[in-house]
C-alpha positions as a Markdown table, in Angstrom:
| # | Residue | x | y | z |
|---|---|---|---|---|
| 1 | Ser | 3.6 | -1.6 | -11.1 |
| 2 | Thr | 4.2 | -0.8 | -14.7 |
| 3 | Asn | 0.7 | -1.9 | -15.6 |
| 4 | Leu | -1.0 | 0.3 | -13.0 |
| 5 | Thr | 1.2 | 3.2 | -14.2 |
| 6 | Arg | 0.1 | 2.6 | -17.8 |
| 7 | Ile | -3.6 | 2.7 | -16.7 |
| 8 | Ala | -3.0 | 5.9 | -14.6 |
| 9 | Lys | -1.4 | 7.6 | -17.7 |
| 10 | Thr | -4.7 | 7.3 | -19.6 |
| 11 | His | -6.3 | 9.7 | -17.1 |
| 12 | Gln | -5.3 | 13.3 | -17.9 |
| 13 | Pro | -3.8 | 15.5 | -16.7 |
| 14 | His | -1.9 | 13.1 | -14.4 |
| 15 | Ser | 1.6 | 12.0 | -14.8 |
| 16 | Ala | 2.6 | 8.6 | -13.6 |
| 17 | Leu | 5.9 | 6.7 | -13.1 |
| 18 | Val | 7.3 | 3.6 | -11.4 |
| 19 | Ala | 9.8 | 4.5 | -8.6 |
| 20 | Asp | 11.7 | 3.1 | -5.6 |
| 21 | Ile | 9.8 | 4.0 | -2.4 |
| 22 | Leu | 13.2 | 4.3 | -0.7 |
| 23 | Asp | 14.5 | 6.7 | -3.3 |
| 24 | Leu | 11.6 | 8.8 | -4.6 |
| 25 | Pro | 12.4 | 11.1 | -7.5 |
| 26 | His | 10.1 | 13.9 | -6.4 |
| 27 | Ala | 11.3 | 17.3 | -5.1 |
| 28 | Pro | 11.1 | 17.7 | -1.3 |
| 29 | Ala | 8.1 | 19.6 | 0.1 |
| 30 | Ala | 6.2 | 19.4 | -3.2 |
| 31 | Phe | 2.9 | 17.8 | -2.5 |
| 32 | Asp | -0.3 | 18.6 | -0.7 |
| 33 | Phe | -1.2 | 14.9 | -0.4 |
| 34 | Ala | 0.4 | 11.5 | -0.9 |
| 35 | Ile | -1.2 | 8.1 | -0.9 |
| 36 | Ser | 0.6 | 4.8 | -0.2 |
| 37 | Ile | -1.5 | 1.7 | -0.5 |
| 38 | Ala | -0.1 | -1.8 | -0.6 |
| 39 | Val | 3.6 | -0.6 | -0.5 |
| 40 | Ile | 5.0 | -0.3 | 3.0 |
| 41 | His | 4.0 | -3.8 | 4.1 |
| 42 | His | 6.1 | -5.4 | 1.4 |
| 43 | Leu | 9.3 | -4.1 | 2.9 |
| 44 | Ser | 11.0 | -6.8 | 5.1 |
| 45 | Thr | 12.6 | -4.8 | 8.0 |
| 46 | Pro | 11.3 | -2.2 | 10.4 |
| 47 | Thr | 14.1 | 0.1 | 9.3 |
| 48 | Arg | 13.1 | -0.1 | 5.6 |
| 49 | Arg | 9.4 | 0.4 | 6.4 |
| 50 | Arg | 10.3 | 3.5 | 8.5 |
| 51 | Glu | 12.6 | 4.8 | 5.8 |
| 52 | Ala | 9.7 | 4.4 | 3.3 |
| 53 | Ile | 7.4 | 6.4 | 5.5 |
| 54 | Ala | 10.1 | 9.1 | 6.0 |
| 55 | Ser | 10.6 | 9.2 | 2.2 |
| 56 | Ile | 6.8 | 9.9 | 1.7 |
| 57 | Leu | 6.7 | 12.5 | 4.4 |
| 58 | Glu | 9.7 | 14.4 | 2.8 |
| 59 | Thr | 7.6 | 15.0 | -0.3 |
| 60 | Leu | 4.9 | 16.8 | 1.6 |
| 61 | Lys | 4.6 | 20.6 | 1.9 |
| 62 | Pro | 5.4 | 21.8 | 5.4 |
| 63 | Ala | 2.7 | 23.7 | 7.4 |
| 64 | Gly | 3.1 | 27.4 | 6.9 |
| 65 | Lys | 3.7 | 29.8 | 9.7 |
| 66 | Ser | 0.9 | 32.3 | 10.4 |
| 67 | Ser | 1.8 | 36.0 | 10.3 |
| 68 | Gln | 0.7 | 38.5 | 13.0 |
| 69 | Ala | -1.9 | 39.9 | 10.5 |
| 70 | Asp | -3.4 | 36.4 | 10.0 |
| 71 | Glu | -3.6 | 35.8 | 13.7 |
| 72 | Ala | -5.3 | 39.2 | 14.1 |
| 73 | Glu | -7.9 | 38.2 | 11.5 |
| 74 | Gly | -8.4 | 34.9 | 13.3 |
| 75 | Glu | -6.7 | 32.8 | 10.7 |
| 76 | Gly | -4.3 | 30.1 | 11.8 |
| 77 | Arg | -1.2 | 28.8 | 10.1 |
| 78 | Glu | -1.4 | 27.3 | 6.6 |
| 79 | Glu | -2.0 | 23.6 | 6.6 |
| 80 | Gly | 0.8 | 21.4 | 5.2 |
| 81 | Gly | 0.7 | 18.2 | 3.2 |
| 82 | Lys | -0.8 | 15.0 | 4.5 |
| 83 | Ala | -0.1 | 11.3 | 3.6 |
| 84 | Leu | -2.6 | 8.5 | 3.7 |
| 85 | Leu | -0.9 | 5.2 | 4.5 |
| 86 | Tyr | -2.6 | 1.8 | 4.2 |
| 87 | Cys | -1.0 | -1.5 | 5.4 |
| 88 | Trp | -2.3 | -5.0 | 5.8 |
| 89 | Ala | -3.4 | -5.8 | 9.3 |
| 90 | Leu | -2.5 | -8.7 | 11.5 |
| 91 | Glu | -6.0 | -8.6 | 12.9 |
| 92 | Gln | -8.1 | -10.2 | 10.1 |
| 93 | Glu | -10.1 | -12.7 | 12.1 |
| 94 | Gly | -13.3 | -12.0 | 10.0 |
| 95 | Ser | -11.6 | -12.5 | 6.6 |
| 96 | Arg | -11.0 | -15.7 | 4.8 |
| 97 | Arg | -7.3 | -15.4 | 5.7 |
| 98 | Gly | -8.2 | -15.5 | 9.4 |
| 99 | Trp | -4.9 | -14.0 | 10.8 |
| 100 | Ser | -5.2 | -12.7 | 14.4 |
| 101 | Glu | -3.1 | -11.4 | 17.2 |
| 102 | Gly | -0.4 | -13.9 | 18.1 |
| 103 | Asp | 0.1 | -15.1 | 14.5 |
| 104 | Glu | 3.3 | -14.5 | 12.6 |
| 105 | Gln | 3.6 | -11.0 | 11.3 |
| 106 | Asp | 6.0 | -11.8 | 8.5 |
| 107 | Val | 4.4 | -14.1 | 5.9 |
| 108 | Met | 4.7 | -15.2 | 2.3 |
| 109 | Val | 1.4 | -15.0 | 0.4 |
| 110 | Pro | 0.8 | -16.8 | -2.9 |
| 111 | Trp | 0.0 | -14.5 | -5.9 |
| 112 | Val | -1.1 | -16.2 | -9.2 |
| 113 | Met | -0.2 | -14.7 | -12.5 |
| 114 | Arg | -2.6 | -16.1 | -15.1 |
| 115 | Gly | -1.0 | -17.5 | -18.2 |
| 116 | Ser | -2.4 | -17.3 | -21.7 |
| 117 | Lys | -2.9 | -21.1 | -22.0 |
| 118 | Gly | -6.5 | -22.1 | -22.1 |
| 119 | Met | -7.9 | -18.6 | -22.2 |
| 120 | Lys | -9.1 | -18.8 | -25.9 |
| 121 | Gly | -12.8 | -18.9 | -26.6 |
| 122 | Lys | -14.0 | -18.2 | -23.1 |
| 123 | Gly | -16.9 | -15.8 | -22.6 |
| 124 | Lys | -17.3 | -13.0 | -20.1 |
| 125 | Gly | -19.0 | -15.2 | -17.5 |
| 126 | Gln | -16.2 | -17.7 | -17.5 |
| 127 | Lys | -13.6 | -14.9 | -17.1 |
| 128 | Lys | -15.5 | -13.5 | -14.1 |
| 129 | Lys | -15.7 | -16.9 | -12.5 |
| 130 | Glu | -11.9 | -17.5 | -13.1 |
| 131 | Gly | -11.2 | -14.1 | -11.6 |
| 132 | Lys | -13.1 | -14.9 | -8.5 |
| 133 | Glu | -11.3 | -18.3 | -8.2 |
| 134 | Arg | -8.0 | -16.5 | -8.7 |
| 135 | Glu | -8.8 | -13.9 | -6.0 |
| 136 | Glu | -9.7 | -16.7 | -3.5 |
| 137 | Gln | -6.4 | -18.5 | -4.3 |
| 138 | Val | -4.3 | -15.4 | -4.1 |
| 139 | Ser | -5.9 | -14.4 | -0.7 |
| 140 | Ser | -5.1 | -17.8 | 0.8 |
| 141 | Ser | -2.3 | -17.8 | 3.3 |
| 142 | Gln | -1.5 | -21.5 | 2.6 |
| 143 | Pro | 1.7 | -21.9 | 0.7 |
| 144 | Thr | 1.4 | -23.4 | -2.8 |
| 145 | Gly | 3.9 | -24.5 | -5.5 |
| 146 | Gln | 3.7 | -23.6 | -9.1 |
| 147 | Ser | 0.4 | -24.5 | -10.7 |
| 148 | Glu | 0.1 | -27.2 | -13.3 |
| 149 | Gly | 1.1 | -26.0 | -16.8 |
| 150 | Ala | 3.3 | -23.1 | -15.5 |
| 151 | Ala | 6.1 | -24.0 | -18.0 |
| 152 | Glu | 4.2 | -23.3 | -21.2 |
| 153 | Gly | 1.9 | -20.3 | -20.8 |
| 154 | Gly | 0.0 | -21.7 | -17.8 |
| 155 | Asp | -0.5 | -20.0 | -14.5 |
| 156 | Lys | 2.5 | -19.2 | -12.3 |
| 157 | Thr | 2.4 | -18.8 | -8.6 |
| 158 | Phe | 4.7 | -16.4 | -6.9 |
| 159 | His | 5.1 | -15.9 | -3.1 |
| 160 | Arg | 5.1 | -12.3 | -2.0 |
| 161 | Tyr | 6.4 | -11.0 | 1.3 |
| 162 | Tyr | 4.0 | -9.2 | 3.6 |
| 163 | His | 4.5 | -7.7 | 7.0 |
| 164 | Leu | 1.2 | -7.8 | 8.9 |
| 165 | Tyr | 0.8 | -4.7 | 11.0 |
| 166 | Arg | -0.5 | -5.2 | 14.5 |
| 167 | Gln | -2.7 | -2.5 | 16.1 |
| 168 | Gly | -0.7 | 0.6 | 16.9 |
| 169 | Glu | 2.4 | -0.4 | 14.9 |
| 170 | Leu | 1.8 | 1.8 | 11.9 |
| 171 | Glu | 1.5 | 4.8 | 14.3 |
| 172 | Glu | 4.8 | 3.8 | 16.0 |
| 173 | Asp | 6.5 | 3.7 | 12.6 |
| 174 | Val | 5.1 | 7.1 | 11.5 |
| 175 | Arg | 6.5 | 8.6 | 14.8 |
| 176 | Ala | 9.9 | 6.9 | 14.3 |
| 177 | Ala | 10.0 | 8.2 | 10.7 |
| 178 | Gly | 9.6 | 11.8 | 12.0 |
| 179 | Gly | 5.9 | 12.2 | 11.4 |
| 180 | Glu | 2.7 | 12.6 | 13.4 |
| 181 | Val | -0.6 | 10.7 | 13.0 |
| 182 | Val | -3.6 | 13.0 | 12.8 |
| 183 | Glu | -6.1 | 10.3 | 12.2 |
| 184 | Gly | -6.1 | 6.5 | 11.9 |
| 185 | Gly | -8.2 | 3.4 | 12.0 |
| 186 | Tyr | -9.0 | 0.0 | 10.6 |
| 187 | Glu | -10.8 | -0.8 | 7.4 |
| 188 | Lys | -11.3 | -4.0 | 5.5 |
| 189 | Asp | -8.3 | -5.9 | 6.9 |
| 190 | Asn | -6.0 | -2.8 | 6.8 |
| 191 | Trp | -4.7 | -0.3 | 9.3 |
| 192 | Trp | -4.6 | 3.2 | 7.9 |
| 193 | Ala | -3.2 | 6.5 | 9.1 |
| 194 | Ile | -3.2 | 10.1 | 7.9 |
| 195 | Ala | 0.3 | 11.4 | 8.7 |
| 196 | Ile | 2.0 | 14.8 | 8.6 |
| 197 | Pro | 5.6 | 15.7 | 8.9 |
| 198 | Arg | 6.7 | 17.1 | 12.3 |
């Protein structure tokens, strides 16, 4: 998002930009490491999700070939770039969302954008409490309409598309995108994989 990019730009010497995951502006084979968190699961078709993974893999440096001299000295080939991919999991039985195997994998989840109305004069404690309430509402999988007061500076509720990855599906998509998974797992309602180009 533009706001996250603005925050990232304050940390030097990083450069940050907003880009289309299916049309990245980076040179091919340029990076040692790429991170994709909360991106791929917002694409609505398997083809687009696999294209996004392929797009990320294309930006990674390929593994170098070892020379005969390196092999003689016991050194292997140079390691190439890696990508860390995080996607929301279908298997979230322990979370407040409660999704599990057998549930729909394609869902719309409410996201609340706080308006400026009613924010004046509230102290830190009140803001923290409101933030917690917002987090709980955003994380609910129950559909909601626009909140009261949305027209004039009040809160607005938007529904965001999520594809919930079942166990093993992220690895399948990485392979279909021309990559190889070197490590993967489950953490806090997400499936993750470290992938390399083949």
